[in-house]
Wavefront OBJ file of the C-alpha trace (Angstrom):
o trace
v 96.663 104.943 102.971
v 99.143 102.718 100.493
v 97.012 99.402 101.471
v 94.388 101.451 99.332
v 96.131 101.179 96.574
v 96.685 97.719 95.920
v 93.943 95.118 97.548
v 92.813 92.662 94.667
v 89.599 92.200 95.980
v 87.858 92.453 93.079
v 88.414 93.415 89.434
v 86.190 96.790 90.293
v 88.192 97.882 92.287
v 90.928 96.679 90.723
v 90.190 98.981 88.249
v 88.920 101.390 90.476
v 92.416 101.630 91.805
v 94.811 101.615 88.065
v 91.556 104.981 87.298
v 92.707 106.454 90.721
v 96.594 106.338 90.477
v 95.913 108.143 86.581
v 97.226 112.166 86.430
v 95.008 114.567 86.494
v 95.950 115.264 82.391
v 95.205 111.870 82.031
v 98.412 110.084 82.404
v 100.575 107.494 84.351
v 103.709 108.500 85.543
v 106.124 108.060 83.594
v 109.332 105.401 84.854
v 112.015 107.183 84.236
v 114.136 103.520 84.009
v 113.676 101.344 80.511
v 113.536 97.689 80.622
v 117.025 95.679 79.932
v 117.819 92.296 80.231
v 119.240 91.065 82.926
v 123.138 89.144 83.266
v 123.610 88.491 86.815
v 120.464 86.111 86.724
v 122.769 83.681 88.573
v 123.939 86.508 91.349
v 123.119 85.793 94.937
v 121.050 88.694 96.128
v 123.243 90.317 98.644
v 126.290 90.356 94.994
v 123.687 92.082 92.691
v 123.138 95.152 95.099
v 126.587 95.278 96.069
v 128.197 95.618 92.818
v 125.590 98.303 92.185
v 125.068 101.890 94.191
v 122.040 102.124 92.760
v 120.105 100.107 94.862
v 118.655 101.518 97.516
v 119.249 100.441 100.735
v 115.650 99.205 101.678
v 114.945 96.532 104.264
v 114.682 92.786 103.749
v 114.563 89.625 105.259
v 118.385 88.191 105.976
v 117.529 85.273 108.394
v 115.417 82.369 108.290
v 114.245 81.578 112.368
v 112.294 78.409 111.594
v 111.558 76.411 109.633
v 108.658 73.732 109.525
v 107.172 72.913 106.005
v 103.571 71.249 104.737
v 103.635 69.239 101.790
v 103.122 69.822 98.981
v 99.891 68.592 96.340
v 100.493 65.077 94.385
v 100.245 67.028 91.660
v 103.392 68.786 91.669
v 105.453 66.154 92.975
v 108.401 65.191 90.691
v 112.074 63.441 90.815
v 113.708 66.020 90.045
v 112.182 69.735 91.929
v 114.789 72.204 93.425
v 111.890 72.900 96.244
v 110.796 70.202 96.845
v 111.658 66.523 98.597
v 110.464 63.079 96.513
v 107.421 63.312 99.348
v 106.212 66.296 98.582
v 107.986 67.987 101.593
v 109.536 71.666 101.315
v 113.595 71.195 100.783
v 115.588 72.826 103.578
v 117.646 74.408 101.778
v 114.592 76.743 100.344
v 114.037 78.567 104.355
v 116.355 81.307 103.426
v 114.494 81.440 99.970
v 112.346 84.471 100.854
v 115.594 86.613 102.346
v 116.648 89.726 100.220
v 114.119 91.730 97.313
v 111.349 90.263 95.119
v 111.794 89.238 92.173
v 108.876 89.507 90.832
v 107.027 89.642 86.571
v 104.056 89.153 85.215
v 101.338 87.729 86.951
v 100.422 85.332 84.152
v 103.397 83.856 83.648
v 105.285 83.897 87.376
v 109.112 83.006 87.487
v 109.153 80.129 89.522
v 112.868 80.188 89.452
v 112.852 83.227 91.681
v 114.061 82.653 95.381
v 111.329 82.233 97.938
v 110.235 79.706 100.271
v 107.703 77.199 100.615
v 105.663 76.628 103.283
v 103.256 73.361 102.328
v 100.104 73.412 103.076
v 100.159 73.777 107.155
v 103.670 75.138 107.058
v 105.034 77.810 108.486
v 107.992 79.797 108.816
v 110.230 82.686 110.865
v 112.447 85.409 109.705
v 114.553 88.098 110.800
v 114.745 91.699 109.175
v 118.269 92.841 108.714
v 119.203 93.101 111.913
v 120.394 96.910 111.975
v 117.362 98.077 111.511
v 113.697 97.939 112.702
v 110.204 98.654 111.861
v 108.044 100.654 113.264
v 104.744 102.122 112.707
v 104.532 105.664 111.301
v 102.603 107.118 108.804
v 100.522 104.566 106.749
v 101.363 100.839 106.318
v 104.174 99.621 107.642
v 105.732 96.678 105.036
v 105.283 94.752 102.785
v 105.480 91.260 101.566
v 105.977 89.851 98.211
v 104.040 86.945 97.495
v 105.043 84.145 94.166
v 102.080 83.153 92.102
v 99.924 82.880 89.138
v 97.233 83.223 87.258
v 95.812 79.706 85.865
v 94.638 80.741 82.024
v 95.052 84.500 82.640
v 91.543 84.675 84.094
v 90.044 87.164 87.041
v 88.598 84.511 88.879
v 91.730 81.651 88.106
v 94.227 83.058 90.888
v 96.313 79.881 92.043
v 97.269 82.721 95.509
v 97.762 80.534 98.254
v 97.409 82.423 101.462
v 98.524 82.972 105.135
v 98.710 84.203 108.899
v 101.142 86.450 109.769
v 102.034 87.427 112.104
v 104.949 90.209 113.815
v 107.040 90.528 116.498
v 109.618 92.528 118.776
v 112.277 89.727 120.875
v 110.370 86.785 118.819
v 108.441 85.966 121.465
v 105.680 87.797 121.849
v 103.263 88.134 119.069
v 100.489 90.161 117.196
v 98.148 89.612 114.638
v 96.288 92.072 112.638
v 92.867 92.301 114.322
v 91.367 92.923 110.722
v 92.640 89.650 109.202
v 89.228 87.944 107.690
v 89.238 85.455 104.819
v 86.386 82.961 103.732
v 86.741 79.803 106.515
v 86.991 76.679 103.811
v 84.538 73.604 105.147
v 86.818 70.804 103.483
v 90.489 71.543 103.196
v 91.857 69.425 100.682
v 89.039 69.014 98.635
v 87.891 71.236 95.355
v 86.277 74.223 95.945
v 85.471 77.216 93.681
v 84.666 79.611 96.558
v 87.057 81.862 96.767
v 86.557 85.260 96.220
v 89.034 88.281 96.797
v 86.037 90.853 98.919
v 86.488 88.453 101.898
v 89.696 88.296 101.788
v 91.526 91.109 104.423
v 95.077 91.361 105.680
v 96.315 87.943 105.675
v 99.551 86.867 102.298
v 98.668 86.008 99.208
v 96.548 88.014 98.069
v 98.238 89.977 95.603
v 100.804 89.278 92.865
v 104.457 90.936 93.147
v 105.952 92.525 89.987
v 109.164 94.210 91.619
v 111.892 92.892 90.602
v 115.585 93.823 91.850
v 117.135 92.195 88.656
v 115.712 93.888 86.098
v 112.738 96.558 85.843
v 109.088 94.853 84.757
v 106.288 96.119 83.136
v 102.813 96.490 85.697
v 99.512 95.039 84.854
v 96.188 95.723 85.738
v 93.034 93.357 85.288
v 91.139 94.069 83.244
v 87.205 93.705 84.121
v 85.249 93.300 80.274
v 88.349 90.849 78.707
v 88.523 89.689 82.060
v 92.174 89.293 81.823
v 95.341 91.272 82.728
v 97.277 93.557 80.562
v 100.170 95.560 80.110
v 99.431 98.979 81.725
v 100.231 102.114 79.557
v 100.917 105.634 79.398
v 98.792 108.267 77.515
v 101.222 107.639 75.117
v 100.592 103.426 74.735
v 103.925 102.672 76.321
v 104.321 100.157 78.842
v 104.436 101.074 82.471
v 107.465 99.752 84.155
v 108.696 98.690 87.686
v 112.476 100.220 87.849
v 114.182 97.124 89.247
v 115.965 100.095 91.702
v 112.523 100.436 93.561
v 111.659 101.805 97.002
v 108.861 101.000 99.075
v 107.048 104.278 98.278
v 106.755 103.205 94.674
v 103.456 102.791 92.351
v 102.488 98.746 91.369
v 104.796 97.423 93.415
v 102.281 94.793 94.417
v 102.286 92.855 97.355
v 100.438 93.080 100.646
v 100.889 95.163 102.554
v 100.184 96.002 106.724
v 99.649 98.540 109.054
v 101.439 98.173 112.944
v 98.837 99.449 114.407
v 96.466 96.842 113.159
v 97.948 94.333 114.675
v 97.079 92.466 118.454
v 98.646 90.384 120.153
v 97.276 86.717 119.859
v 96.686 86.281 123.384
v 95.444 88.966 124.398
v 92.945 90.427 121.790
v 92.884 94.070 123.357
v 96.655 94.483 123.821
v 97.559 97.062 120.958
v 101.072 96.423 119.453
v 103.004 99.275 121.759
v 103.601 103.046 120.069
v 106.868 102.488 120.821
v 107.606 98.816 119.442
v 110.554 97.427 117.059
v 109.485 94.834 114.884
v 112.119 92.671 114.018
v 110.560 89.173 113.146
v 108.297 87.847 110.877
v 106.040 84.638 111.089
v 103.628 83.149 108.284
v 101.490 80.611 109.264
v 99.524 78.900 106.176
v 96.514 77.628 107.356
v 94.583 74.788 105.171
v 90.887 75.870 106.657
v 91.324 79.158 105.106
v 89.614 78.872 101.521
v 92.182 80.448 98.938
v 92.298 80.259 94.801
v 94.682 77.254 95.335
v 91.379 74.999 96.373
v 90.296 75.456 92.631
v 92.888 72.004 92.151
v 94.299 71.061 95.500
v 96.642 68.469 93.749
v 98.490 71.399 92.521
v 98.324 73.404 96.377
v 102.045 74.284 97.268
v 100.881 76.499 100.827
v 102.003 79.787 100.622
v 105.628 81.016 99.427
v 107.009 83.605 100.214
v 109.359 86.022 97.907
v 110.481 88.822 99.963
v 109.500 90.789 103.198
v 110.378 95.153 102.918
v 109.997 97.104 105.602
v 108.550 100.652 104.533
v 108.627 102.437 107.613
v 112.268 101.575 109.184
v 115.008 103.577 111.467
v 118.776 102.122 112.526
v 118.439 99.300 115.451
v 120.090 100.380 118.554
l 1 2 3 4 5 6 7 8 9 10 11 12 13 14 15 16 17 18 19 20 21 22 23 24 25 26 27 28 29 30 31 32 33 34 35 36 37 38 39 40 41 42 43 44 45 46 47 48 49 50 51 52 53 54 55 56 57 58 59 60 61 62 63 64 65 66 67 68 69 70 71 72 73 74 75 76 77 78 79 80 81 82 83 84 85 86 87 88 89 90 91 92 93 94 95 96 97 98 99 100 101 102 103 104 105 106 107 108 109 110 111 112 113 114 115 116 117 118 119 120 121 122 123 124 125 126 127 128 129 130 131 132 133 134 135 136 137 138 139 140 141 142 143 144 145 146 147 148 149 150 151 152 153 154 155 156 157 158 159 160 161 162 163 164 165 166 167 168 169 170 171 172 173 174 175 176 177 178 179 180 181 182 183 184 185 186 187 188 189 190 191 192 193 194 195 196 197 198 199 200 201 202 203 204 205 206 207 208 209 210 211 212 213 214 215 216 217 218 219 220 221 222 223 224 225 226 227 228 229 230 231 232 233 234 235 236 237 238 239 240 241 242 243 244 245 246 247 248 249 250 251 252 253 254 255 256 257 258 259 260 261 262 263 264 265 266 267 268 269 270 271 272 273 274 275 276 277 278 279 280 281 282 283 284 285 286 287 288 289 290 291 292 293 294 295 296 297 298 299 300 301 302 303 304 305 306 307 308 309 310 311 312 313 314 315 316 317 318 319
């Protein structure tokens, strides 16, 4: 399943993941595209995709339904932020930031200007996918969520991941959550805590880096257990492996958190599984301070979960 390829549970697990992607001849698959400089960074995603027929018809969020943000850490509050007001609450106009494709990049130097929705501590939001499509329970994972975060000094144990519960719905009334959800509880929210452990985090949002970027090809990276840092992923010739800006949900090295609808159960009745003929149209994220995450190293710098994009994998046209 695709989730086996993306969960960064630990440096060791990730290295084993990369080894598993190496071909039998010891080489990585070559990217069909070479990196280029993007000149459309100021254009809306709809205009960029509409102007280039080579973009695949991926399915993304297109509308925010509810936005109830929490507050960010005091150290992040400024007078000229594009994301927060003077009291540290995410601006209402950022609620659509998660709509459209991801603008990921290097895990070390995250693209802080990329479109995203910032939830703030304890915040939550609901989005709707493109109304022409629905996400269904097919083979393997069914949808992927892309987060925006970076890594402190490039260290394996310095990830600024900020996690959130993931809910799905067909009608924006009946909600389901993954039965596999697992994490360490934060016994002292708001206080510094270094007990965060990737291996304890399963089926929540925000634990994996994002490289997929629809504006430009991006070099894929990996965790080097020896140097405890991120390094460029290279092929047998020593050339960097790039994620094409023309990516599809099944491409390797995209990053993100992958989810299988067959794992989801009703929030009101855990014995009620996602229906086999269910059609997912809505996504809800809830930032929960009781979830211990990477930003608890320095709570004053917290932003809450930051959703860059959501993309359907198994999709069909809506009725």
